[in-house]
C-alpha positions as a LaTeX table, in Angstrom:
\begin{tabular}{lrrr}
\hline
Residue & $x$ (\AA) & $y$ (\AA) & $z$ (\AA) \\
\hline
Met1 & $-0.16$ & $-0.04$ & $-0.01$ \\
Lys2 & 1.77 & 3.27 & $-0.76$ \\
Ile3 & 0.85 & 6.51 & 1.44 \\
Ile4 & 0.49 & 9.83 & $-1.13$ \\
Pro5 & $-0.07$ & 13.17 & 1.36 \\
Leu6 & $-2.85$ & 14.83 & 1.19 \\
Leu7 & $-1.02$ & 18.27 & 1.86 \\
Pro8 & 2.38 & 19.34 & 0.87 \\
Asn9 & 4.36 & 22.24 & 2.31 \\
Ile10 & 4.70 & 23.49 & $-0.94$ \\
Thr11 & 4.02 & 23.12 & $-4.92$ \\
Asp12 & 4.37 & 25.31 & $-8.06$ \\
Ala13 & 1.32 & 25.49 & $-10.09$ \\
Pro14 & 2.78 & 25.94 & $-13.46$ \\
Gln15 & $-0.67$ & 27.51 & $-14.84$ \\
Arg16 & $-0.21$ & 29.84 & $-13.05$ \\
Asp17 & 3.58 & 30.67 & $-11.67$ \\
Glu18 & 1.99 & 30.88 & $-8.55$ \\
Gln19 & 3.73 & 28.89 & $-5.66$ \\
Val20 & 1.14 & 27.75 & $-3.00$ \\
Ile21 & 1.77 & 27.15 & 0.75 \\
Phe22 & $-0.53$ & 24.59 & 3.64 \\
Leu23 & 0.01 & 26.93 & 6.40 \\
Pro24 & $-1.35$ & 25.02 & 10.35 \\
Val25 & $-2.99$ & 27.30 & 11.72 \\
Tyr26 & $-4.68$ & 25.50 & 15.00 \\
Asp27 & $-6.55$ & 22.48 & 15.77 \\
Arg28 & $-4.64$ & 21.08 & 12.70 \\
Ile29 & $-6.39$ & 22.56 & 10.48 \\
Gln30 & $-3.95$ & 23.88 & 7.47 \\
His31 & $-5.10$ & 26.76 & 5.18 \\
Gln32 & $-3.68$ & 27.03 & 1.48 \\
Ile33 & $-2.32$ & 30.42 & 0.72 \\
Ser34 & $-0.48$ & 31.71 & $-2.46$ \\
Ala35 & 2.54 & 32.51 & $-1.66$ \\
Asn36 & 2.65 & 35.78 & $-3.77$ \\
Asp37 & $-0.12$ & 37.10 & $-1.52$ \\
Val38 & 2.67 & 37.35 & 1.21 \\
Val39 & 3.95 & 40.41 & 1.83 \\
Met40 & 6.03 & 39.43 & 4.73 \\
Ile41 & 6.92 & 36.94 & 7.62 \\
Lys42 & 7.75 & 37.67 & 11.03 \\
Gly43 & 9.37 & 35.48 & 12.71 \\
Asp44 & 9.33 & 35.62 & 16.87 \\
Gly45 & 10.47 & 32.19 & 18.29 \\
Asn46 & 8.78 & 29.12 & 17.45 \\
Tyr47 & 6.43 & 30.95 & 15.84 \\
Thr48 & 5.70 & 32.93 & 12.90 \\
Leu49 & 3.24 & 35.86 & 11.92 \\
Phe50 & 2.27 & 35.65 & 8.09 \\
Tyr51 & 1.21 & 39.30 & 6.56 \\
Phe52 & $-0.60$ & 38.92 & 3.38 \\
Ser53 & $-1.38$ & 41.88 & 0.58 \\
Ser54 & $-5.09$ & 41.77 & 1.55 \\
Gly55 & $-3.86$ & 43.37 & 5.39 \\
Lys56 & $-4.78$ & 40.17 & 6.45 \\
Lys57 & $-1.99$ & 38.27 & 9.18 \\
Met58 & $-2.04$ & 34.30 & 10.69 \\
Met59 & $-0.14$ & 33.07 & 13.35 \\
Val60 & 1.58 & 29.64 & 12.33 \\
Ser61 & 3.18 & 27.90 & 14.90 \\
Lys62 & 6.32 & 27.27 & 12.69 \\
Thr63 & 10.03 & 28.42 & 12.82 \\
Leu64 & 10.41 & 31.20 & 10.52 \\
Lys65 & 13.65 & 28.68 & 9.37 \\
Lys66 & 11.73 & 26.14 & 7.98 \\
Tyr67 & 10.01 & 28.93 & 5.63 \\
Glu68 & 13.05 & 30.70 & 4.49 \\
Ala69 & 13.60 & 27.31 & 3.13 \\
Leu70 & 10.99 & 26.82 & 2.02 \\
Leu71 & 10.72 & 30.39 & $-0.28$ \\
Gly72 & 13.83 & 31.26 & $-0.42$ \\
Ala73 & 14.50 & 29.83 & $-3.61$ \\
His74 & 11.41 & 32.05 & $-4.95$ \\
Ser75 & 10.91 & 35.37 & $-4.14$ \\
Phe76 & 11.50 & 35.82 & $-0.75$ \\
Val77 & 14.62 & 37.08 & 0.74 \\
Arg78 & 15.49 & 37.31 & 4.33 \\
Ile79 & 17.02 & 40.43 & 5.53 \\
His80 & 17.11 & 40.00 & 9.67 \\
Lys81 & 16.88 & 37.28 & 12.09 \\
Ser82 & 13.13 & 38.41 & 12.78 \\
Phe83 & 12.22 & 38.95 & 8.80 \\
Leu84 & 11.45 & 37.68 & 5.33 \\
Ile85 & 10.14 & 39.48 & 2.78 \\
Asn86 & 8.26 & 39.18 & $-1.11$ \\
Leu87 & 10.73 & 41.28 & $-2.99$ \\
Arg88 & 7.47 & 41.07 & $-5.54$ \\
His89 & 5.83 & 43.43 & $-2.47$ \\
Leu90 & 9.49 & 45.56 & $-2.42$ \\
Glu91 & 8.38 & 49.10 & $-2.40$ \\
Gln92 & 11.46 & 51.44 & $-1.37$ \\
Tyr93 & 15.12 & 51.04 & $-0.13$ \\
Asp94 & 16.56 & 53.51 & 2.27 \\
Glu95 & 20.31 & 52.24 & 2.68 \\
His96 & 21.38 & 55.62 & 3.92 \\
His97 & 19.72 & 56.77 & 6.39 \\
Glu98 & 17.87 & 53.59 & 8.23 \\
Glu99 & 18.44 & 50.82 & 6.64 \\
Val100 & 14.64 & 49.79 & 5.97 \\
Val101 & 12.49 & 48.41 & 3.92 \\
Thr102 & 9.29 & 49.64 & 3.06 \\
Leu103 & 6.58 & 47.41 & 0.92 \\
Lys104 & 3.52 & 48.00 & $-1.02$ \\
Asn105 & 0.57 & 48.01 & 1.75 \\
Gly106 & 2.79 & 50.17 & 4.17 \\
Leu107 & 4.33 & 47.79 & 5.83 \\
Arg108 & 8.57 & 48.51 & 6.59 \\
Ala109 & 11.45 & 45.71 & 8.11 \\
Glu110 & 15.09 & 47.15 & 9.27 \\
Val111 & 17.64 & 45.37 & 7.26 \\
Ser112 & 20.54 & 44.24 & 9.00 \\
Arg113 & 23.90 & 44.35 & 8.43 \\
Arg114 & 24.52 & 41.41 & 8.15 \\
Arg115 & 22.20 & 40.21 & 5.81 \\
Lys116 & 22.37 & 43.80 & 3.81 \\
Lys117 & 24.36 & 42.13 & 0.93 \\
Glu118 & 22.71 & 39.07 & 0.23 \\
Phe119 & 19.47 & 41.08 & 0.38 \\
Gln120 & 21.33 & 43.80 & $-2.45$ \\
Glu121 & 22.34 & 40.92 & $-4.54$ \\
Lys122 & 18.77 & 38.68 & $-4.65$ \\
Ala123 & 16.94 & 42.17 & $-5.15$ \\
Gln124 & 19.42 & 42.87 & $-7.64$ \\
Ser125 & 19.33 & 39.57 & $-9.04$ \\
Phe126 & 15.69 & 39.30 & $-8.64$ \\
Phe127 & 14.75 & 42.42 & $-10.86$ \\
Gly128 & 17.15 & 42.20 & $-13.17$ \\
Arg129 & 19.26 & 45.40 & $-12.81$ \\
Lys130 & 20.63 & 48.00 & $-10.23$ \\
Ala131 & 17.45 & 47.69 & $-8.08$ \\
Val132 & 19.13 & 48.88 & $-5.24$ \\
\hline
\end{tabular}
């Protein structure tokens, strides 16, 4: 007998070039979300808070490191020990004064000195030009 998992952690939907994630929220309920709708992910110990383009938030009892591993190869980049952002939603980066990114829904997050170079390289690669 072969067991097939019903809810994989992440899949690619080639017809729309969209990643789908299943988030375990509570009581073993999993919510299916599009990774493109995720603006920012904030880690807080063993919990992770997802911020969506709709303004909605969702808390998950998994670490930020787990979601970095799942989404890091896509449009997501870790900019701080507590923040993972979706480059699709990047609006502005102030590297001269505050080292802060502003995302399309108004959320702001600090870019750590340790992760600044990696962030700039991934943003440049993602946008195909000198973006930051």
